[in-house]
C-alpha positions in Angstrom: 24.3 -19.8 -11.9 27.4 -17.9 -12.9 29.3 -15.4 -10.8 31.2 -12.3 -11.8 34.2 -11.1 -9.9 32.1 -8.4 -8.2 28.6 -9.7 -7.9 26.8 -13.0 -7.6 23.9 -13.5 -9.9 21.9 -15.3 -7.2 22.0 -15.7 -3.4 20.9 -19.0 -1.8 19.7 -19.1 1.8 22.2 -20.3 4.3 21.8 -23.9 5.4 21.1 -22.6 8.9 18.3 -20.3 7.7 16.8 -23.0 5.5 16.8 -25.6 8.3 14.7 -23.4 10.6 12.5 -21.8 8.0 8.7 -21.8 8.3 8.3 -22.7 4.6 9.9 -25.5 2.7 9.7 -26.6 -1.0 6.9 -29.0 -0.1 4.5 -26.0 0.1 4.7 -25.7 -3.7 4.0 -29.4 -4.1 1.0 -29.3 -1.8 -0.4 -26.3 -3.5 -0.1 -27.7 -7.0 -1.4 -31.1 -6.0 -4.7 -29.7 -4.6 -5.1 -26.0 -4.6 -8.4 -25.9 -2.6 -7.1 -28.3 0.0 -4.0 -26.1 0.3 -6.0 -22.9 1.0 -8.3 -24.8 3.4 -5.2 -25.7 5.4 -4.0 -22.1 5.4 -7.5 -20.9 6.5 -7.4 -23.4 9.4 -4.5 -21.5 10.9 -7.2 -19.0 11.9 -10.0 -19.3 14.5 -13.4 -19.9 12.9 -16.5 -19.5 15.0 -18.3 -21.6 12.3 -16.5 -23.8 9.7 -17.0 -23.1 6.0 -18.9 -25.4 3.6 -16.9 -24.6 0.4 -13.3 -23.3 -0.1 -14.0 -21.4 -3.3 -17.2 -20.5 -5.2 -16.2 -18.9 -8.5 -19.6 -19.3 -10.1 -20.2 -15.5 -10.1 -16.8 -14.7 -11.7 -15.1 -12.2 -11.5 -16.5 -12.0 -7.9 -15.2 -14.8 -5.7 -16.6 -16.2 -2.5 -13.9 -17.9 -0.3 -14.9 -20.0 2.6 -18.5 -19.3 2.1 -20.8 -20.1 5.1 -17.8 -19.9 7.4 -18.0 -17.3 10.2 -15.1 -15.6 12.0 -14.2 -12.3 13.7 -11.1 -10.7 12.3 -10.3 -8.7 15.5 -10.7 -11.9 17.6 -8.1 -13.6 15.4 -5.7 -10.7 15.8 -6.0 -10.1 19.6 -8.4 -12.2 21.7 -7.2 -15.6 20.8 -3.6 -14.7 21.7 -4.7 -13.5 25.2 -6.8 -16.6 25.7 -3.8 -18.7 24.7 -1.8 -17.2 27.6 0.2 -14.6 25.6 -1.5 -11.5 27.1 1.8 -10.1 28.5 3.6 -10.3 25.1 4.2 -6.9 23.6 2.1 -6.5 20.4 3.3 -2.9 19.6 6.5 -1.1 20.4 5.4 2.4 19.5 8.0 5.0 18.9 6.7 8.6 18.6 8.6 11.1 16.4 9.5 13.5 19.3 11.0 10.5 21.1 8.1 9.4 23.3 7.4 5.7 23.3 4.8 3.1 24.5 4.8 -0.7 24.7 1.3 -2.1 24.2 0.8 -5.8 25.2 -1.8 -8.0 23.7 -3.9 -7.8 26.9 -3.7 -4.0 26.8 -4.6 -4.0 23.1 -7.6 -6.2 23.7 -8.8 -3.8 26.4 -8.3 -0.7 24.1 -10.1 -2.4 21.2 -13.0 -3.4 23.4 -13.4 0.1 24.8 -13.4 1.5 21.3 -15.9 -1.1 20.1 -18.2 -0.3 23.1 -18.1 3.4 22.4 -18.7 2.9 18.6 -21.7 0.9 19.6 -22.9 3.7 21.9 -22.7 6.1 19.0 -25.3 3.9 17.2 -23.0 2.4 14.6 -24.0 -1.0 13.3 -22.4 -3.8 11.3 -22.1 -2.7 7.6 -21.8 1.0 8.4 -18.6 2.8 7.2 -16.0 4.6 9.3 -13.3 6.8 7.9 -9.9 6.8 9.7 -7.7 9.8 9.0 -4.8 9.4 11.3 -1.0 9.4 11.6 0.9 6.3 12.9 -0.3 6.3 16.5 -1.6 3.1 18.4 -5.1 4.5 18.4 -5.2 4.2 14.6 -4.7 0.5 14.8 -7.2 0.3 17.8 -9.8 2.1 15.6 -9.2 -0.3 12.7 -9.5 -3.4 14.9 -12.6 -2.0 16.7 -14.3 -1.6 13.3 -13.3 -5.2 12.3 -14.7 -6.4 15.7 -18.1 -4.8 15.1 -18.4 -5.5 11.3 -18.0 -1.8 10.5 -16.2 -1.4 7.2 -13.3 1.0 7.6 -11.9 3.3 5.0 -8.4 4.5 6.1 -7.4 7.7 4.4 -3.7 8.6 4.4 -3.1 11.5 6.8 -1.0 13.3 4.1 -4.1 13.6 1.8 -5.8 16.9 1.3 -9.2 17.9 2.7 -10.6 17.5 -0.8 -9.3 14.0 -1.2 -10.7 13.1 2.3 -14.2 14.5 1.4 -14.2 12.6 -1.8 -13.6 9.3 0.0 -16.0 10.1 2.9 -18.8 10.9 0.4 -18.1 7.8 -1.8 -18.3 5.5 1.2 -21.1 7.4 3.1 -19.0 7.3 6.3 -21.0 8.0 9.5 -17.9 8.5 11.7 -14.4 10.0 11.1 -11.7 9.2 13.6 -8.7 11.6 13.5 -6.1 13.3 15.7 -5.7 17.0 16.7 -2.5 17.0 14.6 0.5 15.0 13.6 4.2 15.4 14.2 6.2 16.0 11.0 9.9 16.8 11.3 9.6 18.2 14.7 6.5 20.4 13.9 2.9 19.8 14.9 0.8 19.9 11.7 -3.0 20.2 12.1 -5.2 17.3 11.1 -8.6 17.9 12.8 -8.6 21.3 10.9 -8.3 19.4 7.6 -11.4 17.3 8.6 -13.4 20.4 9.3 -12.3 21.9 6.0 -13.3 18.7 4.2 -16.8 18.6 5.9 -17.4 22.3 5.1 -15.7 22.1 1.7 -18.8 22.0 -0.5 -20.7 24.7 1.4 -24.1 23.5 2.2 -23.8 20.1 0.4 -24.8 17.6 3.1 -22.5 14.7 4.0 -23.0 11.5 5.9 -20.7 12.2 8.9 -22.5 12.3 12.3 -19.5 12.4 14.6 -15.8 13.2 14.5 -13.8 11.4 17.2 -10.5 13.1 18.0 -7.4 11.6 19.6 -5.2 14.2 21.4 -1.7 13.9 20.1 0.0 17.2 19.6 -2.0 19.5 22.0 -2.5 22.1 19.3 -5.7 24.2 19.2 -8.5 22.6 17.2 -11.8 23.9 15.8 -14.7 22.3 17.6 -18.4 21.6 16.7 -20.4 20.9 19.8 -22.5 17.7 19.5 -20.6 16.4 16.5 -17.0 16.4 17.8 -15.8 14.1 20.6 -12.5 13.7 22.4 -11.2 10.1 22.5 -9.8 10.5 26.0 -13.3 11.6 27.3 -15.2 8.9 25.6 -13.4 5.7 24.4 -11.0 5.9 27.3 -13.9 5.8 29.8 -15.8 2.9 28.1 -15.8 -0.7 29.4 -12.8 -2.8 28.6 -15.0 -5.9 28.3 -16.5 -6.8 24.9 -17.5 -10.1 23.3 -16.6 -10.4 19.7 -19.4 -11.6 17.4 -18.7 -13.8 14.3 -19.4 -12.4 10.8 -19.6 -14.1 7.4 -16.3 -14.8 5.7 -17.5 -12.5 2.9 -18.5 -9.6 5.2 -16.8 -6.3 4.0 -13.8 -5.6 6.1 -12.4 -2.5 4.5 -12.6 -0.1 1.5 -9.2 1.4 0.4 -9.1 4.0 -2.2 -6.5 3.8 -4.9 -5.7 5.9 -7.9 -7.6 5.1 -11.1 -6.7 6.1 -14.7 -9.6 8.5 -14.5 -9.5 11.2 -11.9 -11.9 9.5 -9.5 -10.2 7.2 -7.0 -11.5 3.6 -6.9 -12.8 2.2 -3.6 -11.2 -1.3 -3.5 -13.4 -3.6 -1.4 -11.9 -6.4 0.7 -13.8 -9.0 2.7 -12.9 -10.9 5.8 -12.1 -14.7 5.7 -10.1 -15.0 2.5 -8.3 -11.7 3.1 -7.2 -12.7 6.6 -6.2 -16.2 5.4 -3.8 -14.9 2.8 -2.5 -12.0 4.8 -1.7 -14.3 7.7 -0.3 -17.1 5.5 2.0 -14.8 3.6 3.2 -12.9 6.7 4.1 -16.3 8.3 5.9 -17.8 5.3 7.4 -14.8 3.3 8.8 -13.2 6.5 9.6 -16.5 8.2 8.0 -14.9 11.3 8.5 -16.7 14.7 6.0 -15.6 17.3 7.5 -14.6 20.6 11.0 -14.5 19.1 11.1 -12.0 16.2 10.7 -8.2 16.4 9.1 -7.2 13.1 9.1 -3.7 11.6 7.1 -2.7 8.5 7.9 0.9 7.7 4.7 1.6 5.7 1.8 3.8 6.7 -1.7 2.4 7.6 -3.1 4.7 4.9 -1.8 2.3 2.3 -2.6 -1.4 1.8 0.9 -2.5 3.1 -0.1 -1.0 6.4 -3.4 -2.9 6.4 -1.9 -6.3 5.5 1.5 -6.2 7.0 1.2 -3.9 10.1 -2.3 -4.7 11.3 -3.9 -7.9 10.0 -1.1 -10.2 9.0 1.3 -9.6 11.9 -1.3 -9.4 14.6 -3.0 -12.6 13.4 0.4 -14.3 13.8 1.1 -12.8 17.3 3.9 -10.6 16.2 5.8 -8.2 18.4 6.2 -5.2 16.1 7.7 -1.7 15.9 5.5 1.1 14.8 7.2 4.5 14.1 5.2 7.7 13.8 7.7 10.0 12.0 9.9 10.5 9.1 13.2 8.6 8.6 15.4 11.7 9.0 13.8 13.2 12.1 15.7 14.5 14.0 18.5 13.2 11.7 19.4 10.4 9.3 20.3 7.9 12.0 16.7 7.6 13.3 15.7 4.3 11.6 18.9 2.6 12.5 18.6 3.7 16.2 15.2 2.2 16.2 16.5 -1.1 14.8 19.2 -1.1 17.6 16.8 -0.1 20.4 14.3 -2.8 19.8 16.5 -5.5 18.3 14.5 -5.5 15.0 15.0 -8.9 13.3 12.6 -8.5 10.2 12.6 -5.2 8.4 10.2 -4.5 5.5 10.5 -1.2 3.6 10.2 0.4 0.1 13.0 0.7 -2.5 12.6 4.5 -2.4 13.8 4.5 1.2 16.6 2.1 0.4 17.8 4.5 -2.3 17.5 7.4 0.1 19.7 5.6 2.6 22.2 5.0 -0.3 22.2 8.7 -1.0 22.9 9.5 2.7 25.9 7.1 2.6 26.8 3.8 4.2 28.6 5.4 7.1 25.2 6.2 8.7 24.0 2.5 9.0 27.6 1.5 9.7 27.5 3.6 12.9 24.9 1.2 14.4 24.7 -2.4 15.5 22.3 -4.0 13.0 23.2 -7.6 13.8 19.7 -8.4 15.1 18.4 -8.2 11.5 17.9 -11.7 9.9 15.5 -10.9 7.0 14.9 -7.9 4.8 11.9 -7.2 2.6 11.1 -4.8 -0.2 7.6 -3.5 -1.3 5.8 -0.9 -3.4 7.6 -1.1 -6.7 10.3 -3.1 -8.4 13.7 -2.7 -6.7 16.7 -2.1 -9.0 19.5 -4.6 -8.6 22.0 -2.0 -7.4 19.7 -1.0 -4.5 19.0 -4.6 -3.8 22.7 -5.5 -3.4 23.4 -2.4 -1.3 20.4 -3.2 1.0 21.7 -6.8 1.5 25.3 -5.8 2.0 25.0 -2.6 4.0 21.8 -3.1 6.0 21.8 -6.9 6.0 25.5 -7.5 6.7 25.8 -9.6 3.6 23.9 -12.5 5.3 20.2 -11.7 5.3 17.8 -13.1 2.7 15.8 -10.4 0.9 12.2 -11.0 0.0 11.2 -8.7 -2.9 7.4 -8.8 -2.8 5.0 -8.0 -5.7 1.4 -7.3 -4.9 -1.2 -4.6 -5.1 -4.0 -2.9 -3.1 -6.3 -5.0 -5.3 -4.6 -8.3 -4.5 -4.8 -7.6 -0.8 -1.7 -9.7 0.1 1.7 -10.7 -1.4 1.4 -12.7 -4.6 4.9 -13.1 -6.0 8.0 -13.3 -3.8 10.9 -15.6 -2.9 10.4 -17.9 0.0 13.4 -17.0 2.2 14.4 -20.6 3.2 13.9 -22.0 -0.3 14.6 -19.5 -3.1 18.0 -18.6 -4.5 17.2 -15.0 -5.1 18.3 -12.7 -7.9 18.8 -9.0 -7.2 15.8 -7.2 -8.7 13.7 -10.2 -9.5 10.3 -11.0 -7.9 11.2 -14.6 -8.7 7.9 -16.7 -8.7 4.3 -16.8 -7.5 3.9 -18.0 -4.0 2.5 -21.5 -3.4 -1.3 -21.3 -4.0 -0.9 -18.4 -6.4 -0.9 -18.6 -10.2 0.4 -15.9 -12.5 1.4 -15.7 -16.2 3.3 -13.3 -18.4 1.4 -13.0 -21.7 1.4 -11.0 -24.9 -1.3 -8.7 -26.2 -3.3 -11.6 -27.5 -3.0 -13.6 -24.2 -0.4 -16.1 -25.4 2.1 -16.9 -22.6 5.6 -15.6 -23.4 8.2 -18.4 -23.4 11.2 -18.1 -21.1 14.6 -17.7 -22.8 13.1 -15.7 -25.7 15.3 -12.7 -26.3 12.3 -10.4 -25.6 10.2 -12.4 -23.1 8.4 -9.2 -22.1 4.7 -9.1 -21.7 1.8 -8.3 -19.3 1.4 -9.8 -15.8 -1.9 -11.6 -15.4 -3.4 -13.7 -12.6 -5.1 -16.7 -14.1 -6.6 -18.2 -11.0 -8.6 -16.6 -8.2 -6.9 -16.1 -4.8 -8.3 -15.7 -1.3 -7.4 -12.0 -0.6 -8.5 -10.7 -4.0 -10.7 -7.6 -4.1 -14.4 -8.3 -4.3 -15.2 -5.2 -6.4 -15.0 -1.4 -6.6 -17.3 0.1 -4.0 -20.5 1.2 -5.6 -19.3 0.5 -9.1 -19.1 -3.1 -10.2 -19.1 -2.1 -13.9 -15.9 -0.2 -13.4 -14.5 -3.3 -11.5 -15.2 -5.5 -14.5 -13.9 -3.0 -17.0 -10.7 -2.1 -15.2 -9.4 -5.5 -14.2 -11.2 -8.2 -16.3 -12.1 -6.6 -19.7 -8.6 -6.9 -21.3 -8.4 -10.7 -21.0 -12.2 -11.3 -20.7 -12.1 -14.3 -23.1 -9.6 -16.1 -20.8 -11.2 -14.9 -17.5 -7.9 -13.4 -16.3 -7.2 -10.5 -14.0 -5.0 -7.9 -15.6 -2.6 -6.4 -13.1 -1.6 -3.3 -15.1 2.1 -4.2 -14.8 4.6 -5.3 -17.4 6.7 -8.3 -16.6 9.3 -10.6 -18.2 10.6 -14.1 -17.7 14.4 -14.7 -17.8 16.1 -17.7 -19.2 15.6 -19.6 -15.9 11.8 -18.8 -16.0 12.1 -16.4 -13.1 9.8 -13.4 -13.1 10.8 -9.8 -13.2 8.1 -7.1 -12.7 8.8 -4.0 -15.0 6.3 -1.5 -13.5 3.0 0.1 -14.6 1.8 0.0 -18.2 -1.3 2.2 -17.7 -1.7 5.8 -16.7 -0.9 5.3 -13.1 2.5 6.5 -11.7 4.4 4.9 -8.9 6.0 7.7 -6.8 7.9 6.4 -3.8 5.5 3.4 -3.7 2.4 5.6 -3.8 0.1 5.1 -6.8 -1.0 8.4 -8.3 -3.0 8.7 -11.5 -2.0 11.0 -14.3 -5.6 12.1 -14.5 -5.8 13.2 -10.9 -2.7 15.4 -11.3 -3.9 16.8 -14.6 -7.3 17.7 -13.1 -5.6 19.5 -10.2 -3.5 21.5 -12.6 -6.4 22.4 -14.8 -8.2 23.6 -11.7 -5.8 26.5 -11.7 -7.4 29.5 -13.5 -4.4 30.0 -15.7 -4.2 26.5 -17.1 -6.2 25.5 -20.2 -4.8 21.9 -20.6 -2.3 19.6 -18.9 -0.6 16.3 -19.6 1.3 14.4 -16.9 3.7 11.5 -17.2 5.8 9.5 -14.8 9.5 9.8 -15.7 12.3 7.6 -14.2 13.7 9.0 -11.0 16.6 7.3 -9.3 15.3 8.0 -5.8 11.5 7.8 -6.0 11.2 5.3 -8.9 9.1 7.8 -10.9 9.0 11.5 -10.7 5.9 13.5 -12.0 6.6 15.6 -15.0 3.8 17.9 -16.2 3.3 19.8 -19.5 0.8 22.6 -19.4 -0.9 25.0 -21.9 -1.9 28.3 -20.5 -5.2 30.1 -21.1 -5.0 33.2 -23.4 -5.5 35.5 -20.4 -2.8 33.9 -18.3 0.6 35.5 -17.9 3.6 33.2 -17.9 5.6 34.4 -14.9 8.1 31.6 -15.2 9.4 30.0 -11.9 6.7 31.9 -9.9 3.9 30.3 -12.0 5.5 26.8 -11.8 5.8 27.1 -8.0 2.2 28.2 -7.8 1.1 25.2 -9.9 3.2 22.8 -7.8 1.6 24.2 -4.6 -1.9 23.7 -6.2 -1.3 20.0 -6.8 0.1 19.6 -3.2 -3.0 21.2 -1.8 -5.5 19.4 -4.0 -4.1 15.9 -3.7 -1.1 15.6 -1.4 2.6 16.8 -1.3 3.5 13.3 -2.6 1.8 14.3 -5.9 3.8 17.5 -6.3 5.4 17.5 -9.8 9.1 17.3 -10.1 9.0 19.5 -13.2 6.4 21.6 -14.9 6.9 22.8 -18.5 4.7 25.5 -20.0 4.3 24.5 -23.7 2.5 26.0 -26.7 0.7 22.7 -27.5 0.5 19.0 -26.7 1.1 16.0 -29.0 -2.2 14.5 -29.9 -3.5 11.8 -32.2 -6.2 12.5 -34.8 -8.8 11.2 -32.3 -7.7 13.8 -29.8 -5.7 11.5 -27.4 -2.7 13.0 -25.8 0.4 10.8 -26.6 1.8 10.4 -23.1 4.2 7.8 -24.3 6.0 10.4 -26.4 6.0 12.9 -23.6 7.7 10.3 -21.4 10.4 10.0 -24.1 10.9 13.8 -23.9 10.8 13.8 -20.1 13.5 11.1 -20.0 15.6 12.6 -22.8 15.2 9.7 -25.1 14.9 9.5 -28.9 11.2 9.8 -29.8 9.2 6.7 -30.7 6.8 6.5 -33.6 5.2 10.0 -34.2 3.3 9.0 -37.4 -0.1 9.0 -35.7 0.2 12.6 -34.5 -1.7 15.5 -36.0 1.5 17.6 -35.9 4.8 15.8 -35.4 6.6 19.2 -35.2 4.9 19.9 -31.8 8.0 18.4 -30.2 10.3 21.1 -31.4 8.3 23.6 -29.4 8.2 21.3 -26.4 11.9 20.7 -26.5 12.5 24.4 -26.6 10.8 24.8 -23.3 13.0 22.1 -21.7 16.3 23.6 -23.0 
């Protein structure tokens, strides 16, 4: 590898780090020699109540069965076994509340809490296979609720607490949830924002249209007034807190549904991604142990994600707890009360492993290096990146300013659908390049292919193509809840002849054969690591009485990765009130979906670029939004439409 005067092209692990690392190069050799035996060994890191008969059954492709006939309990693996092994006094969760309150929860205390919740859920009549919606901020009870569901074989659907009542209702209805667990409110930048109120709004949203919810269980967090429906609504502190702390975990099939997590689709309706138990936990646990080089009882680990996203499922709840991690969980925003908050938390708890999103790294860059420089960050020994490709400049800044120029960075590629990390450096093995995902992990197989499915060759001048996964993996999704047809069409249709999973991301191989992920190629935008579909935002805009048609694109944004840019055509009756209308439309999207989906720009245009078949050419709108020269306009009905659009941007 060459070096320039300013920047190295690659960063090798120190000899000291490599010598003590969990993962060595032999993992790659073991996995390529015998893939099934490799995954069997990873699964044996867990406690199985009943051993499996077969590692992988791919006979019903594209639906996999991993460790079929094996039985385990996911919560037992995350909590009970550590207590039984004598680690009950180890802190599982250092919880830091936004207002400054904090709690340390040991594994013994976590087991008691999860047992109480499991006993009370049973008292409510919930049975294995029922669905529970969890709509909560980052409080310990959210994790307790998830683990209690896992313990009882209840399939949880965690809905991000920033989502609107409409989005919550959509997810509750799709999964037919019998219980919603929520809080009275949540702290956001020093203010208590209502949450239980949003649940009520969701449940009454469609007037008399019945829903499946029998009870709403409410954790008291902010002490704000809440609407109350007698008989349906229950306080956690009056019910769960009073239940017995003794509960025996029962084993479930490896393929028992563990959770549904809704993600944006290219149509307006979110997709309920279904994950099961044995294979998912095997890969979440294996990747957490090896990618983060986690040492139980020594490291303090902090993943800054929210449990409403898959990163929170796999790398706050199931992966870390299965590996007996001591971890930090922070309730609030990074700048509350000021920009020093994250670094104060690293100092306070001696965080050694820190896993965050490129958006936050770029935000830290904007705030300036003097803020992290004011803190002792020497406890950090490994940094991680998740949610979208990280640009090389942010990668180098992250290593230098946060990592003191000595920490390895693991830049991880994976998706809600993959369940766990798929492509990443191994920190004791890989010489990493800023911005590159590097290579599939041992046991994982990925290719970069062209439109026809031919693998692109490294070293080609344009070795760009599409990222596909050509072998099944343990934590893979098992379908879309209630819609297996959509599952096949979305992920398997494009390369059906080869039997490959299409990830929806572009990728390239460099001259060394290292893999770089280039981001989404479909109509899903990646805003601060949150996936939002163009169709969802368009549908929210068209919901406004003054909008006849809308087209939405993701345009490059140096902080959030992509910013949402919308082009709207007004109805004949609507009056263009300029900035007032734009503000109104932005507020409509925030209300309908989430403030995360609020467009960066909205342009009122006389018409939209369409092909003869009526398809809106978003590719060309993206060119406009990013100020580029237009690509091929020959398929448009009226190429002159862009003059009118440009006039609105001037």
